[in-house]
C-alpha positions as CSV (number, residue, x, y, z in Angstrom):
1,X,2.7,-3.3,-11.4
2,X,0.3,-5.7,-9.7
3,X,3.1,-8.4,-9.7
4,X,5.5,-6.0,-8.1
5,X,3.2,-5.1,-5.2
6,X,2.2,-8.7,-4.6
7,X,5.8,-9.8,-4.6
8,X,6.8,-7.0,-2.2
9,X,4.0,-7.6,0.2
10,X,4.9,-11.3,0.4
11,X,8.3,-10.2,1.7
12,X,6.8,-8.2,4.6
13,X,6.5,-10.0,8.0
14,X,3.1,-10.8,9.3
15,X,1.1,-9.9,6.2
16,X,-2.2,-11.7,5.5
17,X,-4.5,-11.5,2.5
18,X,-8.3,-11.8,2.4
19,X,-11.2,-10.8,0.2
20,X,-13.8,-9.0,2.3
21,X,-15.1,-7.0,-0.7
22,X,-15.4,-10.0,-3.0
23,X,-13.1,-12.0,-5.2
24,X,-12.1,-9.0,-7.3
25,X,-10.1,-7.3,-4.5
26,X,-7.3,-8.7,-2.4
27,X,-6.9,-6.9,0.9
28,X,-3.4,-7.0,2.5
29,X,-3.3,-6.6,6.3
30,X,-0.8,-6.7,9.0
31,X,-2.2,-7.9,12.4
32,X,-5.7,-7.3,11.0
33,X,-5.1,-3.7,9.8
34,X,-5.4,-3.0,6.1
35,X,-2.5,-1.3,4.3
36,X,-3.2,-2.2,0.7
37,X,-5.9,-3.3,-1.7
38,X,-5.1,-4.9,-5.0
39,X,-7.6,-5.1,-7.9
40,X,-5.8,-6.9,-10.6
41,X,-8.6,-6.6,-13.1
42,X,-8.9,-2.8,-13.1
43,X,-6.8,0.1,-14.2
44,X,-7.0,1.4,-10.6
45,X,-5.0,-1.6,-9.6
46,X,-3.4,-0.7,-6.2
47,X,-4.7,1.4,-3.3
48,X,-2.2,2.1,-0.5
49,X,-2.2,3.8,2.9
50,X,-0.2,7.0,2.8
51,X,0.7,9.8,5.1
52,X,-1.4,12.9,4.2
53,X,1.6,15.1,3.3
54,X,3.2,12.3,1.2
55,X,-0.1,11.6,-0.5
56,X,-0.5,15.2,-1.5
57,X,3.1,15.4,-2.8
58,X,2.9,12.2,-4.7
59,X,-0.4,13.2,-6.4
60,X,1.2,16.5,-7.4
61,X,4.3,14.8,-8.9
62,X,2.9,11.7,-10.6
63,X,-0.2,11.7,-12.8
64,X,-0.6,8.0,-12.2
65,X,-1.1,8.5,-8.5
66,X,-4.6,9.7,-7.6
67,X,-6.7,10.0,-4.4
68,X,-7.6,6.6,-2.9
69,X,-10.3,4.9,-5.0
70,X,-13.3,4.3,-2.7
71,X,-11.2,5.3,0.3
72,X,-10.4,8.3,2.5
73,X,-8.8,10.7,0.0
74,X,-6.5,12.2,2.7
75,X,-4.9,8.9,3.9
76,X,-5.0,6.7,0.8
77,X,-3.6,6.8,-2.7
78,X,-4.4,4.8,-5.8
79,X,-1.7,3.8,-8.3
80,X,-3.0,3.6,-11.8
81,X,-1.7,0.6,-13.7
82,X,-0.7,2.7,-16.8
83,X,3.0,1.6,-16.9
84,X,4.4,5.1,-16.0
85,X,5.5,4.3,-12.4
86,X,8.9,2.7,-11.8
87,X,9.1,-0.6,-10.0
88,X,11.4,0.9,-7.2
89,X,8.9,3.6,-6.4
90,X,6.0,1.2,-6.3
91,X,7.8,-1.2,-4.0
92,X,8.8,1.7,-1.8
93,X,5.2,2.9,-1.5
94,X,4.1,-0.6,-0.5
95,X,6.7,-0.7,2.2
96,X,5.8,2.8,3.5
97,X,2.1,1.8,3.6
98,X,3.1,-1.3,5.7
99,X,5.3,0.8,8.0
100,X,2.5,3.3,8.6
101,X,0.1,0.6,9.7
102,X,2.7,-1.2,11.8
103,X,3.5,2.1,13.6
104,X,-0.1,2.2,14.8
105,X,0.0,-1.3,16.4
106,X,0.9,-1.8,20.1
107,X,4.7,-2.4,20.4
108,X,4.1,-6.0,21.5
109,X,2.2,-6.7,18.3
110,X,4.6,-5.1,15.8
111,X,6.3,-7.7,13.6
112,X,9.1,-5.1,12.8
113,X,10.3,-1.8,14.1
114,X,8.6,0.7,11.7
115,X,11.3,3.3,12.3
116,X,14.1,1.2,10.8
117,X,12.4,-1.5,8.7
118,X,13.0,-1.2,5.0
119,X,15.1,1.9,5.3
120,X,18.4,2.0,3.4
C-alpha cells in the first residue's frame, strides 16, 4: 500500500515531501499544507486528511480504516497496511486528501482546481 500512495502522490501537482517528525515519517504537502503522512515501517502506514462525514463513513465500512493516528480524529484517517484495502480506493483517498487541502488555499496558489481535479 505504501508504494501505491507514494506513486499517486508523485503524480499530484505541487507536492513536496519533508520529514519534520524524523526520518521514520514522510510528510506530503501541497503549498506547505500537509495532506498525508507515510510511515513505511509501521502497520499504521498512511494517515490522510479526510472530510469528517467521509471519515466516519469510511471507518464504519472498512475495518482497516481507523481514526487518524496521532492526529485530529475528526479530520484525519489512518489506513492500516493489512492488505485488505484495494489499490483504487487507496489512490482515491490520497487524491481526495490532496483536493481537500488545495481547496483551502487561496485561488492564486492552487496548483489545480479542486472541484474538477481527479474526478472521472
